[in-house]
N, C-alpha and C positions, 0 to 999 in steps of 0.2 A: 227311762233311758233317753238321753238327748242324742239321738243318732246323728243329727246334723253336726253336732260338736265332734263326735267320733269321726265322722266322715272327713271333716276339714282338717282334723289333727293328723290324719294318715296320708294326706296328699303329698307326693314327692315327685321329682322328675324321673324320667325313665332311667337315667344314669344312676341315680341314687337307688332306685328300685332293683336294678340288676346287680348292684354291688353286694346284695345279700347272698348272691350265688358264690359258693366257694369251690375250690378245686376238689375233685373226687366226689362231688355230690350228684344226686339225681334230680333233674328238673322235669316236671310234667308239663307238656305244651298242649294247650287247647288247639284243636285242629279244624279241618274243613274250612268253610268260609269265615270261621270265627278266629282264625289264627291271629294272635295279638302282634300286629306288624311292628309297632313302635318298640315294644319290649324286645322283640326278636332282633331288631336292628341294633338296639343298644347292647344286647348280649353278644352279638357278633363282633361289635366294636370292642367289647371288653375281653373277648375270647383270648387274645394273646397273653393276657395276665393269668389265665386259668389253665389247669391241667386236668385232663380226663373227666370232664363234666359229661354225664349221660343225659341226653334228651329223650325222654320216653314219650311216645306219641302213637297215634293211629294214622289217619289219612289227613294230610295237610294240603292246602291249595295255595299256589303261588310261588313264593320265593324258594330258590335252592341255595341261597347264599350261606346258610348255616350248615350245609353239607359240602361246601366247596373243598377242594383238596387242601387248601391252606389252613383249614380248621382241624386237620388231623393232629392229634395229641392235645387238642384244646377242647373241642366239642365233638361228641360222637352220638349219632342218632341211633336209638333202639326203637324200631317201629314194629307195630303189630299188624300193619297193613301197608303195602308198598304202593305209594302214590307216584304219579309221573315225575314229580320234582325231585324225588330221592332214589328213583329206581337205579340210575347209573351208579350212585354211590354204594348201594347195596350190592349190586352185581360186581363192582370193583373191589369189594371187601372194605370200603371205607365207612360203612354204616352197617348195623346189625338188624336182623329180622327175627322176631320171636313169634312163632305160630300160635294162635289162640282163636277160639271162637269169639265173635263179637259179643255174644251174650256174657262171656266170662272176662272180657277185657277189663272193665272197671274193678272186678274182684281181685285182680292181681295186685292192685294198689290198696284196696280196702283190707285185704287179708294180710298185708305186709310181705307178700312174696316179692314185690318190687316197692320197697318203702320210698316215699317221695319226700325230699327235703324241701323243695320249692315248687309251687304250682303257678304257672302263668295262665291267667284266664282273661276273658273279654266279655264284659257285661253291659247291660243297659243301666241308665241312671237309676237311682233308688226311687221307689214310690213313696207315698206320704208316710208309710210305716217303716221305711228304711230298707226295704227288700229290693235287691237287684235281680233282674232275670238273666239267665245264661243265654237268652236269645236264640240264635239259630243253631246252636250246638249245646244240647243238654245231655244227650245219651251217653257220649263217651267222656264227658268232662266232669259232671256234677260230683259223682262218687269219688273219682280220682282226686279232684281238687280238694274235696273236703277231707281227704285222707292225708293231705300234706301238712308238714310242720309249719310252713309259711306259705300264705297265699298272696300273690301279687296280682292286682287286677287293673286292666285298662277299663275305664268307664267311658262309654262312647254313646252320645245322644243319637247316633245313626244305627245303633243296635236295636232291633225291634224287641218289644217286651212280650215274649211268648209266655203262654200260660201252662198249667199242669204242675208237675213236680219239678219246677224250673227255677227255683229262687234260692238266693243266699242273702243273709242279712249283712249289712255293712260292718257290723261288729265282728264278723268272721274274717274280714279282710285286714291283712297286716299292712299292706302298702297299696295306695291308690294312685294311679297315673291317669289324669284326665286327657282324653284324646278326642279328636273329631274328624273322622275320615270315613268314606263310604266303604261298605263291605265288598269283598271280592265277589264278582259274579261268575256263575258257571253255567254254560249253555249245554244242553243235552242234545245238541245237533248231531245228526247221524255221521258216523265215521264209516268209510267204505261205501258200498253201493246203496244208495237210499231206496232203490226199488226192492232190494233184498230185505231191508229192514221193514218196509211197508208190508211185504207179503207175509213175513213172519208175524208181524203185529196182527194182521187180519186173522191168521190161523189161531193165534192166542185169544183174540177177542171172542171167537166162536166157542171157546172153552169156558168162558166166564158167564155164570148164570146171573139172573136177576137176584138182588139181595146179597151178592157176594161181598166179602171183605177182602181187600187186595193189599199185597205187599209188592212194591216195585223196587228192584235192585238198581244199581247205578248203570246208566247207559242209555243209548238211543232207543233200543227196542222197548223196554218198559215204558218210556215216555211216549213212544209212537203208539203203543196199545191204547192209551187213553183217548186218542183221536177216533178210535173205532167203537167207542162205547156209548155213543150218543143216544142209541135206542134202548139202552139198558135202564133198569129201574132200581132205585134205592140201593145203589152201591155204597160201600164203606171203605175205609182205609185203616189198616193197622200195619205199619211198615217202619223199618229202621230209618228211612229217609224218603222225602218226596221233593218234587221240583214243580215248575210252573204249570205243568199240565193239569194239576188237580183243580186249579182255579176255574178253568172253563167248565169242567164238569159240575162244580158246585153252582156256578152261575146258571147253568142249564137245568138245574134241578135233578140231575142224574145222580150225583154224589150227595146223598142225604144222611147216610149212616143209620137210617130209620130201622133197618132190619138187622143191625149188628147185635150179637148176643153178648158182646163185652163192650163197654163204653158206647152204648147206642147214641147216635147223633154226634159223635166226636171223631175227628181225625186224630189218630194216635201215632206218634213218631218219636224217633230219637234225635234226628237232626234234619236240617233243611239245606239243599243245594239249589241255587237258582239265581234269579235276577232281582234287581231292586224292586220291580213291581211285585214279586212274590214276598220280599221282605216287608213291604208296606202292607200287603194283604194280611199277613200273619200277625201284625202288630196289634196286641190287645184283642185278637179275634177269639171269642169264646168257643168257637167250633174247633179250634186247634189246641191240642194238649201235647206237650213234649215231656217225655219221661226218660229216666235212666235206661241205658241199654240192657242192663241185667234184668230189667222187667220187660221192656218192649220185645226183646229177642229171645226171651225164655220160651223154648218150644212148648212147654206146658201151659203157658199163658196164651201163646199164639193158638194153640189147639182149642181153646175155649170159643174161638170165633167160628161159628158154623159157616159152611161155604167159603172157607178160607182159601184164597188163591195166591200162590207164591210164584213170582216170575223172576228167574235168575239166569245169568248167562254162563257160558263155558268157553274154554279154549279148545277142548276136544272131548269127544265121547267115544269110548271103544265099543265094540260089538256086543259086549256083555252088559253094557250100561254104566260102566265106571265113568265118572265125570271128573275131568281135570279142569280147574278154574283158577289155579294160583301160580303155575309155572309153565314154561315152555321147555319140556324135558327137565333137566336139572337146573335151568336158569330161572331163578325166582323172579316173578313178575308182579304179583299183587298180594293175595292172601285169601284165607278162607272166608273172611268177612262174616256176613250173616247168612250165607247161602244155606248151610246145613241146618242152622237154627230154624229157618223158615220152611225149608223143604220138609224137614221132619215134623215141624208143628203143623203144617198144612195137611200132611199125610195122616196125622192123628185126629184132625178136625172132622166133624160130621160133614160129609159131602165135600171134603177138601179137594183142591186141585193143585198139586205141586208140579211146577213147569220148569224145565231147563230149555233155554232157547239159544240157538247159535246159527250163524250162516253156514252153509254147507262147504264153503271154500275159505282158505286162507291164501292170500297172495303176497309174496315177498316184494320188497322194494325192487328187486331185479325182474319181477314179473313171473316168477315161478309159482305154480299153483299147487296147493296141497288140500286133500280132503280133511275136513275137521271131524268127519265120522271115520274112525280108523279101526283097523283090525285089532291093534294093540296100542295102548298109550305109548308115547315116546319113553325111551329109557330115562329113568330118573324123574318122570312126571309125578306130581302129587295127586292123590285121589281126594277130592273135597267132598263130593257126594258118592257114596258107595253104590255098588250095583244093587244092594239090598234096599236102599232108600229111594232110588229113582222111580218116577212114575211116567210122566209125559216128557218126551223130547221133541222139540219143534225146530224145523228148519224152514227155508222158503219153499221146500217141496212137500211139506205136509207135517202130520203129527204121528209119532210113534208112541203107543201106549205099552209100556214095558212091564207094568206091575203085574205080578202073578204069572209072567210068561217064562218059558224055558229059555235057555241060551239059544237054542235053534230058532225059536220064535222071535226072540229079541234081535238076533243077527238079521233075520229077514226083514223085520219091520225097520230097522235102522238103515239097511242098505236101500230100502225103498224110498227113504227121505234124504239119502246122500245125493251129491251132485251126479247127474247122469253120466258124466265123463269118467267117474271113478267106480260106478256100480259093478262092472265086470271084474275089475281088479279086486274089489272088496269081496265079491262072491268067491273068486279064486282063493283068496287068503282065508276066508271063512271055512272053505272046504279043507284047506291044508291044516287048519287048526281043529278040524272035526267039529266045528260049530254047526255046520249044516251038511 
């Protein structure tokens, strides 16, 4: 097979590529820092000629142009995780949200539940054998894209060539659009009070044993935890995503993966969010393997990692241990993501440590304060991690270990790590509910 000839014959402009999208079709859009920007801009430009095109996606980073009000009737996003750039459109009813575990996201497309007409992907240049890497976004993209009737690819020399189950041959690509632009960068800098983030991170670090395999969710807390692990030995990573913090631990010899019971010596992930320094570091790095999310996030795969530590965040936790992480009351905010995949997987692992972390307070723009440890979840709030799955809950005031505890014991432990200004009120509410 002369893959070079195939490659050259399929090169088109972005305008030609998006012309294959027809009204009433479904387009799968690669997300995270891999969002194909040139194709997306061309599709937005073509949008007035189209009717009711659905864009199926998870988390995208950057532009909100394709969910602007003027796209109504032309392009409509159906997202399985609500990122910052499309949150307003979802909350205003101009975009749709489909709840699903991240471990099952690609299977919606593979099983034909959401058949894909056209997939937009963003790849590295082909190697000497004609294989392109999906780069920084493999987990949510590879299976979905390969399920599409038509695959349209941006080929970008600035996309790192990541290893693992991360490749597609050029013969599978129907249209190729050469591009050359830097990937979007994402900083995990702390939002809110950095001192609170640091105290939470210190408590979590104390729960992590030598030889642990770690999952870090999105946010400042998981990234901050990495800074407190310099005295640990032979840590490993099995996670849906990772960011820049892992580089320092590898360079210090802390993160070796030597004691991992699954994929020893390898950092296993689905996708990467970070800076250009991270993208350069992962390029052709044999320590890094990216795999489809239906594998990485499978709780029964995760559970094969002994000493599995899962670190995830929450919006609020009630006194029985129910965790809301995807909505503020009935207002949709994010999604279940991989939280329950990893909390359950870690709980089934030998010596596993499933952790939910959150600041004790929420502060509105007007300065009003609310306790994030609550007697009851807000009306309409979604339960992401049930009271039956929860183990450790961490705030800046300490650690509550809820597993195997009665409701009375749970309420007391959670009140003890709530903000001091709200402990009396929570105690009163707990008594009214006959929890204590």
